[in-house]
N, C-alpha and C positions, 0 to 999 in steps of 0.2 A: 659519387660526390655531386652535390648540387652546385650549380654555378649561379653566381649572383649577377643580376643585371641592374645596374644602378640607374640607367637612363633608358628612355624609350628607344626601341631598336631602330627607328627610322631616322634618328638624329645623327648627323655626321660629326666628325671631329674637327677641332680647330687647331691642329698641330702647327707649329711654327710661329704662332702669334703670341704676343705677350699675354700674361695673365689678365692684365687690366683690359686689354682689347677683347679678349675672349669673354670676359664677364659682361662687358658692355654690349657685345654682339648678342650674347645669349639673352640679355635682358630685353633687347630690342626685338629679337625674334619671338620671344614669349608673348609679346603683345600682338603678334600677327597670327592669323589662322594658319595652322600647319598644313602640309600637303594632304589632300584627300585622296584616298585610294578606294574608289567605289568597289563594292562587292569583294572586299578583302577580309579574310578570316584570320583569327589567331589560334583557333583550334578546330578539330573535326574528329568525332568519334571518341571512344573511351579506351584508355590503356593504363594498366597499373592499378593496384588496390591501395587506397588510402588507409582505411581501417574498417574492419567488419565487412559489411556489404557495400561500403562507399568506395567509389572509384574516381581516379583522376581522369582528366580529358587529355587527348593527344594534341600536341602542338602542331599547327598547320598554318603555313603562310601562303595563301593563295586565294583565288576567287571562290565565291560560294559555289557549292555543288548542287545539282538537281536532286531533290528529295525523292526517294523511291515512292511509288504510288501507295504502298501499304502504310505509309506514314501520313497520307493526306487527311484522314479522319482525325488523327491526333493533332495536326496543325490547326485544323478548323476548330477543334474543341478547345485547344489551349491558347493558340496564338493566331486568331483569325486575321489579324492585321498583316501577317506575313504570307498569307495564302493568296498569291497573285502570280500572273504570268506562268513561268515553268517551275515555280516554287523552288528556287535555288537558295539554299540556306547554308549556314555554317554548323549544322548539326545533323546527325543521322537519326534513324528511327529509334535506336537504343537510347540516345540522349533525350529524345522526346518522352520515352517511357520513364526514364529517370526523373525528368522534370515533372511529369504527372504524379509520380509517387511522392516526390519531395513536396509537392504543393498540397497534398491531402490534408496535412495538419493545418496550414493557414486557411485552407478552404473551409474547414470545420468551424473556424471562428469568425471568418470575415465574409462568408458567402451570403449572409443575411443582408449585407449592404453591397449590392452589385457593383456600384461605381468604385467602392474601395477595393474590392477584389480585382476589378478590371485594371486599376492603376498598378496594383501589386503584380499582376500577371504581365503587364507591360514591362515592368522593371526586369523580371526574370526572363521573359521571352527575348528581349533585346540582348540580355547577357548570354543566353544559351544559343540562340539561333540567328540573330540578326546578320544579314549579309554585309553589314557595315561595321562589324566588330572592331576592326582596326582603328576606327575613329575614336573610340572611347575606352578600349581595353588595352592594357599594356602588361605584357608578361614580365615578371620580375624574378621568378625562380622556376627552375625546371630540374628534373632528374631523368637520366637515361632509362629506357625501358626496352626489353627485348620481347617481342611478341612470341609466346610459346607455340603458336600454331604456324605462323609464317616464318618465324625466326628472323624477322626484320627488326632492325634497330629503330626505335621510336623515342620520342621525348614526351614525358609526362609533365604537365604544368602543375606546380605545387603552390604557386602564389601569383597573384596578378593585381593590377590596379584597375578600378572601375571608376571612370570619370562620369559623375552624375550631376545634372543641372540642379542648382539649389531651388529653382522654381518648381521643377518636377518633384523633388523630394519633399518640399514643404506642402505642395498641393496634395501629394499622396498621403502625407501624415494628417493633414486637415480633414481629408475624406474618411479617414479610418479612426481618428482619435476618440470618437464617441461610440463606436461600435461595441456592443456588449456581447460577452461570451454567453451563448444560450444555456449552458449547463450550470452557470454559477452566478449570473447577473453581475459579473465584474467586467471591467473594461478588457476587451480582447487584447489590447496592446500590452496589458500587464502580463499576459501569457507569452507574447511574442517579442517583448522588448528586454526581458531578463531583469526587469526591475519594476518598482512601483509605477503605475500609470502616471502619477503626478510628476515623476522624475523623467518620464520618457519624452523624447522629442524626435524630430525627423532624423537628426544626425545619429544619435545613439541607437535608435531603432534599426536603421539600415546597417550600422556597424555591427550590432549584435547578430543580425541575420546572416551577415557575410563572414562571421568569425567561426573558426572551427571549434572554438571553446563551447559553442552552444550544443555540441553533441550531434548536430545534424549536417553541418557543412563539411565536405571532405577536405577542403583546404582553404586557406585564408584568401579572402578577396578584400582588398583595401579600398574602401570608397573614398573618392576625392570629390568634394562638392564645389562647384563653380558654375556660373552662368556664362563665363567667357572662356575661350580657348586657353589651355594651360599646357606648356611644354609641347606645343604642337598637337595636342589632343583636343578634340571637340566633344564636350560633355554630352551625354545622352539627355535630351531635354524634350521628350515627346509630349504631345498634348495629353492632358489629363481630364478626368471627369470629376466634378464636384459631387459631394454626397447628395445634393439636391437636384442632380441631373440624371436623366435616364441614359443607360448605356446603349440601348437600342429601342426599337418600337415595341418590343414585347415586354421588357422589364421596366419597372417604374423606378423612381428615385428611392433612396433609403428611407426607412420609416423615421418618425419623429424620435423614437427611442434610440436610434443609432445615428441620428444626424440632427444636431441642435438647430441648424439653419432651417430645416423643414418646419420645425415647430413654430418659428416666428417668435415675436416678443412674448414673454410670459405675461399673462393677464395679471394686472395688479389687483389684489383684493380690495374691496371697498373699505374705507376707513371705518373703524369701529364707531358706533353711535356714541354721542356724548352721554355721559352718565346722568341719570335723572336724580336730582338732588333736591331735598327739602331741608332747610335749615343746615345746609352743609353736610347732611347725612344721606345715605341711600334712601330714596323715596319709599321703596317697598318696606324697608324696615320701619320707617317712621309711620307709614299708614297702618302696618300690622300692629305696632305698639299702641297707636291711638285707638284702633278698633278693639283690641284686646282690653285696654284700659276702660274704654267706654262700655264694653260688655260687662266687665266686672262691676262697674259703678251701677249700671242698670239692674244687674242681677241682685246684687246685695241691697240696692235701694228697694227693689220689689219685695225681697224677703223681709226687710225691715218694716216696710209699709204694711204687709200682711200681718206681721207679728203685732204691730201697733193696733191695727184694726181689730184683730181677734182679742187683744188684751182689753180693748175698750168695750166691745160688744158681746164677748163670750166669756164665760167662766170656764174653769177647768172641767174636763170630762169627769173628773173624780170629785167635784164639788156638788153637794146636794142642791137640787133645784130650788130656787127661791124666786118668787115672783117679783120681789122688790129690787132684784138686781138684774143685770143683763142676762138674757135667756141662755140656758145651758145648751151645749152641743148635744146633750143626751135627749133633748126634746124631740119627740116623734111627731111634732106637728108639721104636716106637709102643707104649709100655707102657700098660697099663690098658685098661679097657673103655670103649667109646664111651658117652657119656651119651644119655639118651632124646631130648634136644634135637638132638644130632648125628645120631642115627638118623633122626629125623623129617625133618631137613634133607636127609639123603641120599636118603630115600624120595621126597621131593618133587622133588629134582633128577633122580633116576632116572626118575620118572614123566614128567617133561617130556622127558628125553632119549629115552626109548622111544617116546613119542607122536610127537615130531617126526621120529625116525628112520623110523618106519613111514609117516608122512605123506610124507616126502621120497621114500622108495622107491616108494610108491604113485603119486605124481605123475609120477615118471620112467617107470614102467611103463605108465601110462595118460595120455599127454599130451593126446590128442584129447578124451576125455571131460572132463578137468579144464579145458581151455581153453574147450570148449563150455559147460560149466556156469558158468564165470566170465563168459562173454559174456552168458548168459541173466540172471544176477544183475545184471550191469551195465546191461543193457537195462531190466530191471524197475525198478531204482532210478532210472535216468535218466529214466524215463517221468514221474517226478514233476516234471520241469522244465516240463511243460505247465501246472502249477499255480503256477509260480514268481511271486512278487510282489516287485518291486524297490522299495525305499524310498530316497529321496534327501533326505528331510526332515532337516535338521540336528538337530532335537530328537530324532528317533528314532535318529539315528546316535550321538549323544554323551550321551544321558541314559537311565538305566535306567527302565523303566516302573514299577518298584517304589520308586523314590527318593521321598523326601518332597516335594521340589520339584516333581517330575513329577505326583504325586498332587494336590497343591494346584493346579497349573495345570489339570489335567483337571477338577477340581471347579469352578474359576472359569469355565472355558470352557463347561462344561455348564450352569451356572446363570446366568451373566451374559453369555456370549458371548465369543469370543476377542478379544484386543487387535487393533485395526485394523492393516491392512497399510500399509507406508510406501514411497512412491516419492519419490525425492529428487534434486534437481539442485543442484550446487555450481558457481557461476559466478564466473569472474574475468575481468578486463579488462586483460591484461598490457601491451597496447600503448597504453593510455590514461593520460594524466597526471592527477594529482590537481588539483583546482581549489580556489580560495579564495572563500568567501562572505563578503561584507561587509554586515552587517545595517544596515538604515535605521531611524532616522536616525543611530544611534550603536551602538557595541558593538565588541567585539574580533573580528578576522577569524577565521573558522571554516574549517579545511581539510575538504574532502570527498574521500574515497577514490575511486580510479578507477571502481569499479562504481557509484558514487552520482552520477555526472554524468548530466544529463538525457538526453543522447543514448543513453548505455548503458542507462539505465532504460527508455527506449522500446524498445530492441532486446530487452531481457530480457522486457518485457511482451509483445512479439510472440511470443517463444518460449513464454512461459507460455500465451498464448491458443492457440497452435498445439498445445500438449500437451492443452489442454481439448478440442480438436476432433479428436483422434486417434480413428479409427474402427477397431474390431476386430470380428471375426465369430466366432460360436460357434453351431453348430447352426442356421445360417441366421438367427440373430439379430444385430442390429447393436448393438454395445456402445460407449458413449462414457463419458468420465469421469463425467458427470452421472448415469449409470445405476448406478455402483458406488461413488461417492465418499461420504465421511462428511458427512451433513447433520444436524447435531445439533438444529436448530430446526425441522425439518420437522413439520407441513405449513405452518407460518406463514412459514417462510423456506426456500426450496428451493435456495439457493446452496450450492455445494460448499465445504467447508473447504479453503482454500489458505493455507498459512502462508508468506507472501511479503511483502517490503518493499513491493511494489506494492499490497498491500491497504490500506496507509495512504492510498492514493489511489483506493480502491475498484476497483482493476484497470481504471482508465479512463485513456485517453490524454488526454482533455479535462481531467480533474481534475488530472492530472500537469502539464499546461500552464497551469493556472489561476494567475493572478497579478493583483495589484492595484498600480497605480502610475499615473504620469502620463508625459508625454513625456520627462521628465528622469530620474526615479528609479523604481525598483521597490520598493514598500513591503513587499510580501509575495509569496512564490512558494513553489515546492515545497521550497526550502531551509528556510524558516521553518516550514512545515508538518511537515517531517520532524523537525526539532529539537524541536518540541512533542510529536509523537506518540511518540517514543522515550521521553519522560518520562511521558506520560499516554496509553498505548495504548488505554485504554477510553473516552477522551473522545468526546463527541458533537459537540464544537465546539472547534476549536483555539485560540479566543480571539484569533487574529490577525485581520487584516483579511479573510482568506479565509473564515473561519468554516466550514471544511470539517471533516467528522468524521474521526476516526482509526480508528473501529471498522471491522473487515473486513466484506465483503459477506455473509459467512455469519453475522454477528451476534455475533462474538466478538472479543476484542482480539488484536493481533499483538504478542507480546512480542519486543523487539529481539534478545535473546540467542538466539532460535530462528531468526532469518532473516538474520543477519549473522555474519561471522567475520573474524578477523584484526584486531580492534580492540584498543585498549589500555584497561584499566580499564573505565570506562563511556562512553568516547568513541566511540560507535557511528558517528559521522560519519567516523572514520578507517578504517572497515571496508575490507578488501581483497578480500572475497568475499561473495557473496550466496547464501543457501540457500533454496531453494523446496521445500516439502514438501507432497505430496499424500496425505493419509490416505485409505485405501480400506477399504471395509467388508470384514471378515473373517467367515467363516461356519463354524459348527460342525455337522458332519454334514449339510451341504447341498452335495453335490458339484457340482450343476448351477450354482449361483450362484458357488461357488468357482472353477469352471472358467472362468466368464465373466471373473472378475477376473484369472485367470492369462492368459487370451487377451489382455486389454487390456494387461497388464504386458509381454507379449511384444512387442506392437506398440509400446509405449512405449520399450522397449529398442532395437528396430530403428530407431525414429524418431530417438532421440537419437544413436545410432551414426552415422546418415547425415546428421545436421543439421550444416550448415556455416555458420559466421559468423566471418570473419577477426578480428573484434574481441573475440570471446569464447572463453574456454577453459572447456569444460564437462565436469565429472565427474558421474557419475550412479550411482544404485543403485536397485534395486527389491527388493521383498520376496522375489521368486523368484531374485534374483541369486546367492545362496549355493548354492542347489540347481543352478542352471544352471552355475555354476563347477565344482561337483563333477562334474557330468556331462561338462563340456567337458574337464576335466583327466583324467578316467577314460578318455574316448575317445582323448585325445591320448597316453595311456600304453600304448595297444595295441602300439605298436612296441617299447616297453620289455619287455613281456611276451614277445613273440616272440624278441627278442634274448636274453633270459635263458635261454629254453629251448634256443636254438641253442648258447649258451655251455656250458650243462650237457651237452648232447649231445656237443659236441666234447671236453669234459673227460672224460666217461666213456670215450669212445673212446680217448683218449690214455692216461689213467691205468690203465685195465684192459687195454689192448691190448698185445700183444707182437709187433710187426711184425718179421717175419724176412726177408721179401722182398716185392718189388712184386707178384709173382704172387699172394701170399696176403694182400694188403693188406685186402681186404674181409672176410676171415675173421679175420685177426689183430687188426684194429683194433676189433673188437667193435662195429661199427656197428649191427648188429641188436640187440645188448644195450642200446645207448644208446637206440635208438628204442623198444624194448620198455619200458625203464625210464620214459621220459617218457610213453608211453601209459598205463602203470599209474598214474602220478601224476595225469594228467588225468582218468582214469577215477575215481580216488578222489575228486577234487574234485567231479566231476559227480554221482557217486553220493551223496555227503554232502549236496550242495545239493538233489538230487532227493528224498532221504528227508525232509528237513526241509520241503520244499515240499509233500509229501503231507500233513503235519500243519498246513499253513497258516502256517508261520513265515516271515515276510518276510526277504529277504536284503538286504544293503546292498552298496554298491560297494566297501566295505572288504574284503568276502569275495572279490569278483571280483578285486580288485587284489592283496591281500596273501596270502591263503591259498594260491594256487598257488605263490608263492615259498617259503612255509614248508613246504608239503607236498612240494615238490620237494626242499627241503633235508633234510626228515625221511625221505622215501621212498627217495632215492637212496643214503643212507648204508648202509641194509640190503643193497642190491645190492652195495656195495663189500665189506661184511663177508663175505657168502657167496662172492663171486667170488674175493676175495683168499685166503680160507681154502681154497677149492678149488685155487687155483693153487699154494699152498704144500704141499698134501697129495699123497701118493703112494698109488696104489691098492695095497692089500694083496694078497698072493699068493692067487689064487683068488677075489678079490672082484670082483663084477660092478659095472657102472656104477651101477645103481639102488641097490645096497647102499652104494657109496661116497658117492653124493649123500645117501642117507639118514643115513649115519654123520656126514657133515659137517654136515648140517642138525641132527642130534641134538646136535652139539657147540655150534653157534653160535645156533640158533634160541631156546633158552631165554633166552640173554642178550638177544636181540632182543625176545622176548616180554615179559620183565620190564621192559626199558627202555620199550617201547611202553606197557605197563600203567602204569608210573610217570608217563609223559607224559600218559596219559589221566586219571589221578587228579589230576595237577597242573592240567591244563586244566579239569577238572570243578570243582576248588576255586576256579578263577578266576571261576566263576559267583557265588561268595559273597564271595571276597576277591580282592585284586589280586595274584595269584600267577602271572600269565602267564609271567613270566620263568623260573619253575621248570620249566615244560614244555619249554622250549628248552634250559636249562642241564643238566637231569638226565642227558641222554644222554651228555654228556662224561665223567660219572663212573660211570654204571651199568655199562658194559661193563668198565671197568678193575676195579671193585670185585668184580664177579662172577668175572672171571678170577683175581683174587687169592684168592677164597674157595674155588674149586675146584682151585687149584694144590696139587700133592702134594709140593712141595719142602719141605725140612726147616726152613728159617729164614724169618723174615719178609722179610729182604732178598732172598733167592733167590725167594721167592714174588712179591715186588713186581717183580723183574726179569723173572720168567717172565710175569707179567700184562702188563707193558709190551711185552715182545717179541712176545707173541701178539696183543695188541689195540691196541698203540700206533700201528702203521701204519694200521690201520683207523680209529681215532679221528681220526688226523691227516688222512689223505687222503680217508676216506669220510665223516667227520662234519664236521671243521673246515672243510676246503676246500669241500665241497659246500654247507654252510651259508653260508660266506663268499661263494661264487660266486652263490648264490641271493639273498643279501641285498644284496650290493654293487651289484647292478643297480638297486636302489631309489634309489641316489644320483643316478641319471640321470632319475628320475621328475620330471615337471613339477609334480606336486602337492606343495605345501609340507607338507601333512599327512603324506604318506608319507616325505618326506625327513627331517622332524624327529622324528616320533613312532615311525617304524618303522626307517628306515635307521640313524639314529644309535643308537637304543636297542638294537636287535637286534645291530648290529655290535659294540657294547660287550659285550653278553652272549656273543657268539661268541668274541671275543678273550679275555675273562676266563674263560669256561668252558673253553676249550682250555688256557689257562695252568694253571688249577686241575687239570684232569683229567690232563694230561700231565707236570706238574712237581710241583705241591704235593701232590697226592693220593698218588702213589707214595712220596714221602718220608714222608708221614704214616703210610701203611700199614706201611712198613718199621719204624716205631717202635711204633705202638700198634694195628696191625691185629689182627683176631681170630686166635686160634690155629688151627692146622690141624684140620680136621674128620676125626677118626680113622675114622669110618664111611665117609666119602668116599674116604679113602686106601685102606682095605682093599677097597672096592668097585672102585676103579680098578685095584688090583693084580690082583684076580680077573679083571676084564674084559680086561686087557691082558697077562695072564700068558702068557709064551712068545712074545711078539711084539716087534718092534723098538721099538714105542712104549713098552714097559716100561722100556727103557734111557733113552729120552728123558724120560720122566716122573719116574723115580726116581733117576737118576744124573746 
């Protein structure tokens, strides 16, 4: 039988006095300090078992006893303030070990703020070992105990009162209230107070820690808060350390994250600038509308003025010429001198024509040296492929190194370390039916989703344990999850962070099976524990008859919205899927450690792919999954690349060939031309990659996948222009082959050069702006525009017709169809990236560019195209004087 003690043991009786006198005397004495018994204990040693492995302390009323020397290290570690003189304390070595074990959990959460943990240890050291215990501890309940070894009668303390100064308790709370739990970024007191941090204060925090209902305390200790003596007891009111103070010369104050005082006043953001208004409206809107309206007025005014001028001074192109009316646009009179701008344009055009004419003739006369020199240049450039670096990192693929977000990420990774890697399983149980839980003794039935049945949870736990035991190898090292996982509370807690519903049961089959009941009813089991934990995931005691903790083995809470899916509102019991997340350490500029993580992830992927359980449907992802998928899709598209080049080869052979007979099939089909064209394209790609590899520029799989298509489309069109022009041309009398090729190249190469230069400029601008489409679309217009500008026909309509007749077929068959053929193959790519961002986008550009270049642009030039360059006309007359081309050009 436990005996009840209503009053402190040192108080005497007031027998023989009246009740009124006794009450008055007691009130008077309560205002005075009670008698102090220095070095007086209330307990010493442990005796009796409270529950599980928790033990009571033995009652002892006497002076403090010298601590054995084998406990000196523990005292210095836990309670250095009590290590003085002969170290006489009210605790033995076993109690010190118990204190150390019991403080491991608070240490995990509060050690990041040294002064907070110092104050907390002060509270428990005074409780456990202070030689002055009798000043502030009062035993209120005990039970007898017989030592099984010595068979001596002892007394176990089952309840006491702990008199604590309000100043001390408030100071301890203020030092700890901002500390965050490292595993979850929530307030640590939310895990140690038994309630939401907003509702926690100094009083209920200490009351929760000293209540046996928290599942950790062996017996009740009732805290009594006062700064003045109460009932003859002197409250423990030791000095404390603020969170902005250092505990000693080695440790510093708590960080700003854990101590708001350290942060100082929050900087106030500057007030937003006053809005810029014009006429009461946003100034930019007003300016843009005025500018746009002004542009429209000027544009339409100019068009109207030109129309009026032409109406007055010109007659229609289709009206017969009459000298009595305004002169016709069909007139071929080239009156007046050419302007300096026209002369400059003619000189530039003539320079290009002469240069390319000489170059074409030289190449025809010296084919072997030209081919040999080209091969040497190709080999030199391609040698850079030895230094090629391939990147598959999605961040490198899709973000610019100069972007603000990329710079901020690099700064964060360099100073704080990169965000951890994530390996994840999503598990469903499609063949399992939901079950209904009926709480005892009363309560509404609660449905539990298929993956939350006990049998499925055991199977999921087996899978989770199997993942923990995956073994990978890197450089002869064995790597397991425990070697690379996130361990936020190391070295005090070395368990891996695993975000899983099984961590409500500490990843234990026995805890999952834990139940309390009799032969008729089950009072509490995993259902009740689950329902409690989803509401209070940081609880150390579920308050059911199980009294199991909800906290994960890694020392942090498991938030239900992170580990379950398919539930409605906050009814997590209706979940249709379980999510298991394994955070893995990431590394910045530590290739060896990162490769170990990648090696384990590879084994993780292989394991899950080959894992078989007919009751579970498992989806998974790893941090490296995106890179692996990019590699897989790129490799799988190799056949697409080959097919595209075959298609282009066949198209060149058919489009440029003139097959006259089967005997001349190999000659007339232009097979060699098709092969040469494709080899030139491949050489161009290899040379460009090699050159950039020399400079250490990494390439991406986008280059390998997409650029060959685009270069194929861009390079083959020039072949069409040259060959089709050659096929339409007739060799002049007395003209040799080298001169004919030179003349043809002099006619078409300037257009090819200017078009390629425009594309280069457009793609260069793409480095600064999003103008990639210009590089593709400009070619549809550039050839037609140049043909229009060099035409010597008399009217704009004739010049537009002449340009379209000379370059229209080349633009259609050599540019549109080749680009279409090179890009349409991307539709068969297995990569969604290429299908969406390249096939659809570039296909639209090809169709719109061809429509613009072949339909809209000629019509536009026939109305508002530039006038004929008189200097070019006269130069063409002199150049073709006396030849058949003179009639073709001017009649």
